[in-house]
C-alpha positions, 0 to 999 in steps of 0.5 A, spaced: 237 728 468 239 723 473 236 724 480 241 719 484 248 717 482 249 709 482 255 706 484 254 700 479 248 699 475 244 694 479 239 692 474 245 690 469 249 686 474 245 684 479 244 687 486 250 691 490 253 687 495 252 692 500 244 693 502 247 700 506 253 704 506 254 710 510 260 714 509 262 720 514 255 722 515 254 727 520 247 730 522 246 736 527 240 739 529 239 747 532 245 752 531 250 755 535 250 754 543 243 750 542 246 745 537 246 738 538 250 733 534 246 726 533 251 723 528 258 725 527 262 722 521 258 715 522 261 710 517 257 704 516 256 698 511 251 693 512 251 687 507 245 684 503 242 679 507 244 680 514 240 682 520 242 688 524 240 691 531 241 698 532 241 699 540 243 705 544 241 710 550 235 715 548 238 721 544 244 717 542 242 718 534 239 711 533 233 714 530 237 720 526 241 714 523 235 710 521 232 716 518 238 718 514 239 711 512 232 711 509 232 718 506 227 720 510 232 726 513 238 729 509 245 728 513 249 735 513 254 731 510 257 725 508 254 719 503 248 715 504 248 709 499 242 704 499 243 698 494 248 701 490 244 708 489 246 714 493 241 717 497 244 724 498 243 727 491 237 729 488 230 732 490 225 730 495 220 728 489 226 723 487 227 720 494 220 719 495 220 715 489 226 711 491 223 710 497 216 708 495 219 703 490 225 700 494 225 701 501 220 698 506 218 701 513 215 699 519 215 705 524 215 705 531 208 708 531 206 703 526 202 708 522 197 703 519 190 704 516 185 702 521 180 700 516 185 695 513 187 688 515 195 687 517 196 684 510 192 689 506 196 695 510 203 691 508 200 690 500 198 697 500 205 700 498 206 695 492 199 696 489 200 704 489 207 703 486 204 698 481 
C-alpha cells in the first residue's frame, strides 16, 4: 500500500524540478463566526536550489504555510508536493517517516537538546534515520 502519491519516480529519474509545490491550498481554523482563514487557495512553486523568504505581518499565514508545506499540519483542501511526492495523502505515521527521511527543520524556538552541541543536534536526525 502506497502512503504518498509520487508525481514521478524521483529515485529512477532524478529529483523533481520543483522542491515544493502547493496547489489551491486552504487552511481555516475555528468554525462558524469564529473561523479564521489562514490560507485561501494558495498556489506556489519553488524550484530546486532556490532560496525563498516568507514575509508578512503577524497573522498573515506564514507559519501555517510552512507547516502545511512541511507536512506538520494538514490543509483543509489542496495539494502539497515535496520533491514530487504528494504530502496530502497518507496517515500521520507515513508523513512522520517522510519528514524524518526527506525534510529538515530549524524551528523558530530551535528545540535543540541542551546536552548536545550544535553539530550533534544537527547530526542526530541522520543517526536516528540510519
